[in-house]
C-alpha positions, 0 to 999 in steps of 0.5 A: 493822481494814480491811475490804472490803465486801460481804465474803464471810464473817461477821466474828463468830460471836455477835450484836453491837450495831452503828452505822455512819457517818462520824463526821466530828469524833466530836461531841457527837451522835455520842457520844450514839449511841455512848454508847447503843450501849455502854450497851445492849451492856454490859446485854445482854453482847454486843460494841459495833462501830462501822462507819466509812468512807473516803472520806466518801460523798459524795466518791463519790456527789457529789464536787463536793458533797463536804465538806472532812473535820474529821478524818483517818482516824487521827485519827477512829479515835484518838477513836472507840477512846476511846468504850468500843466493843469494836471498830472497822472501817474499810470503803472506801467505793466504787461497789459499796457506793453501789450496794447498796440498803438491803435489800441493805445490811441483808441483806449487811452489817449481818446477813450481815457483822456478825451484828448483832442491834441497830443504832444510828443518828441520826434523820437517818441514811441508807443505800443507794442514792439515800439511800432507807435512812431511819431509818423504812425501817430500822426496817422492814428490821430487823423483816424481817431480825431486827435491832432498830433504835434511832434516836437523837434529835439532840443539840441545842445552843443550839436546833439539832442538833449536826452535822459541817456546823455545826461545820465552818462554825465552824472554818472562821471561826475560831470555835474556842470555839463548835466546841469546845462542839459537839465536847465537847472542845477543838478541834484539828488533826493533822498530820505534821511535815515538813521546811521550808526552815528559814527560821524557824531562821534567823529565830530561831524554829525552827518544825515545818511540818505536813502536815495529815491533814484538809482543814477548816483554820482560816483564815490568821492567827497563833494561840497554841497548845497542842500535844500530841506523844504524851502530852506537851504544850507551848505554842507559837504558830501561823502558818497562811498564805502568808507574804508577807514571806519568799515573796511568790510562795507559792501554798499555804498553810503551817502552821508551829508554833514551840513554846516552849523546843523543841529536839527534832527531830520530822520524821515524828511526829504533832503535834496542836495546839489553836489558841485565838482569833486574835492577828492576820491574816497581814501582810506586812512591810517588812523581815525585821527588822520580821518578826522584831520582830512574831514576837517580840511574838506569842511574848511575847502568846501566852505571856501569853494560854496562861499563863492557859488551864491549864482547857484544859490540864487537859482534855489527859489524861496530858500532863505539860509538856515 
């Protein structure tokens, strides 16, 4: 799956259909492109292939403007693998790729490495040095190199194009329902469960501490959540913030999830968390006793809210409750 570009050898003997992009979020706009790719590939009996990159090209070309990512690489690849494509290739984006002109990229990568017969991209897609490989330019290059370039129109929701930038802004404002509409799936965060200071256990509410794999985080606060561990799902409550009552000097935000009626040790495992609307902002309490009382109220309120969100649970396939 991982490749270095430009590569010295061709990956496919037979012609393939290809799409290229970061696909951060794997949102409705991305899915529209991939759906067209897969449909055309099936009709012409060729393989449908995705080329995606890490890090985000902006992190190499203009790091001072690089956006915080909605998805980690592993989360992105998991979602892309569910789109029906035949192969996904992850390439490391570096200065050598950034310095390729659009013509060089079409010649060396699209045709040379992938032996692509057709290329599918969105109307705002650009590639090549200085972003000169616009949709129109790619069509010209496609004719030169014998690659059919199909430009997919933007997917619009509420009169505006769906984009990772638009979704990112919603997530960072806690607008999860609106973000989910643009994603075409319930918004979630994914992280690895790591060891904490066990203070939640001392308070009587053990938590899973998450090390997120991505950068665009919801705002601080307390949220009712559904959480998926492998193929199983349970309910819980999540706190994002600086824990001012427990550790007033803490400078780095923590993400802690208390799962209801859950007692397994899951350190090192990936946990996908689906937050709902915020219960409250993070607060500093007069004592740990006041904090415990509030956590208990948060848990009870979250349980009531989650009992009415069976429709969201239905959208998470193959997830028998814990």
